[in-house]
N, C-alpha and C positions, 0 to 999 in steps of 0.2 A: 044639915047635920048640926048636932049640938056642939057648941064651942067647948064645953067641958070634956066631952069624949075625945075631941081632936087633941087637946092638950095632953090627955092621958096617953093617947097613942104615940105622940111625939116623945113623951118622957120614956116610954117603954123602948122605943127605937134607939134613943140616945144612950141609955144605960148599957145595952150590950156592946155598942160601939166603944164606949169608954172602957168597958171591961176588957175588950180586945186590945185596946191601946195600952192598957196597963200591963197586959200579958206580954205584949211586944217589948215594952220598956223593961220589964223584969228580965226577959231573956237577954236583952242587950246588956243589962247590968251584970248578969251572970257571965256573959261572954267577956265583958270588960274585966270582971274579977278573975276569971279563969286565965285570961291572957298573961298576967304577970307570972302565974305558976308555970304556964307553958314555956314562957321565956326562961325561967329559972331552970326548968328541966333541959331546955335546949342548950343553955349556957353550960350546965353541968356535963351534958353529953359532949359538947365541944371541948371542954377542958380535959375530959377523960381521953378523948381522941388525940389531942395535942400531947398529953402526957405519954400515951402509948407510942406515938410517933417519936417523941424524944428518947424514950427508953430503947426503942428499936434502933435509932440512929447511934446511941451510945454503944449498944451491943455490937452493931456493925463496925463501929470504930475500933472497938477492942479486938474483934475478930480480924480486922484488917491489920492491926498492929502485931498480932501474934505470929502470922507467917513471916513478917519482917524479922522478928527476933529469931525465928527458926532458920531463916535464910542466912542470918549473920553467924549462926552457930558453927557451921563447918569451916569458917575462915581460919580460926586459930588452929584447927586440926590440920588444914592444908598447909599453913605456914610452918607448923611444927614438923610435918613430914618432909617438907622441902628443906628445912634447915638440917634435919638429920641426914638426909641423902647427900647434901652438899658437904656436910662435915665428914661423912664416911669417905667420900672420894678425896677430900682434902687431906685427911689423915693418911690414906694410902699413898698419895703423892709425896707427902712429907717423909713418910717412911722410906720410900725409894731414894729420895734425895739424901736422907740421913745415912744410907748405906753406900751410895755411889759417889757422893760429893756434889758440890754445887759450884756455880760460877763465882759466887761471893767468896766461898772458901778458897778457891784457887787464886783469886785476885789477892786476898788477904795473905795467903802463903807467899806469893811472889813478892809482895810488899815487904814481908818480914825477911825474906831472903836478901832483898836489896839493902835493908837496914843492917843485916848481919855483915854483908860485904863491906859496907861503909865503915862499920865498927872495926873490922879486922884488916882494913886496908893498910893501917899503919903497923901491922905486925901483931903477932899473938901466937900462943901455943896452938898446936894442932887440935887439942881438945876444945879450946875456946872457939876456934874456927868452925869445928863440926857443930858445936852447940849453937853458935850464932847464925851460921848460914843454913844449916840443915835442920837442926833440932827445933829451933823456934818456929820455922815454917811448918814443920811436921806437927807440932803441937797446936799451931793456929788452925791447921786443917782439921785436926781431930776435934778442936773446940767448936768450930763451925758446924761440922757434921753432927756433933752431939746436941747442939741446940735444935737443929731440925728434927733429929730423932726424938728428943724429949717432947717437942710440940706434937709430933705424930702420935706418940703414946698418950698424951693428955687428951687430945681431941678424940682419939679412938675410944678411950674409956668414957668420955662424956657422952658420945653418941650412943654407946651401949646402954647407958642409964636412962636415955630418953624413952618415953612411952610412944606407942602407936607408930612403929617403924614398918617400912615395907619389907618384903621377904628377902631382898638382896642386900639391904642396908646393914643388918647385923654382920653378915659375912664379910663385907668390905671393911666395916669398922674393926672387926677382929683382925683382919689382915693388916690394916694400918697400924693398929696397936702392937701387933707382933713384930712388924718391921721396925717400928719405933723402938721397941724394947731391944731388939737385936742390934740396931744401929747404935743405941746408947751404950750397950755393953762394949761394942767394938771401939767406939770413940773413947770410952774411959780407959780401955786397954792401950790404945794408941797414945793418949795424953800422958799416962803414967809410965810409958815405955814397957808395958807388959807384953804388948803385941808389937813385933818388929822394933825391938829396942835400937837405940842409936849405936852406930859403930864406935868402937873405941879407937883411940889414937894409935895404938900399936898394931891394929889389924890392917 
């Protein structure tokens, strides 16, 4: 074989191999260039996913807090209803005490009677003895009953002005206020000797 022809054959064989190698290198470079873009897209997707998860967590936190506020809502209503109920019963009780008298009023009247006896022990006119022994104790009882009646009237009216009351609360509050008003009228009449006036010295 001619040496010249062998060299030509070798050159032809080498050129396609080199061309193939160049193609492989070009594809590698394209892959290397495309890799950063792919990383950026992946990073962007990851950031969006994290942002969505954060928004979802915030929304869930807000939703979790709303029921708590709703749960706390009925508490003032419940406390207001309980106060109104207790006030109505308390007013009715005070109204009864204002009409019938109390242990405090009885003790105060007995004390005033003792003071009157001490004052008149050294002598005095019958009118003075009646006023000191009987009249002062009577007025003390009327004053004590009037205080309880006035409290019943005030508490009953306050309960009636409160909103969100149970069905029986207004009725009991009205009863307490009525008893308080009646007891106050009776106490005023007793204190100023309009009802059951003091006996005179000549009777």
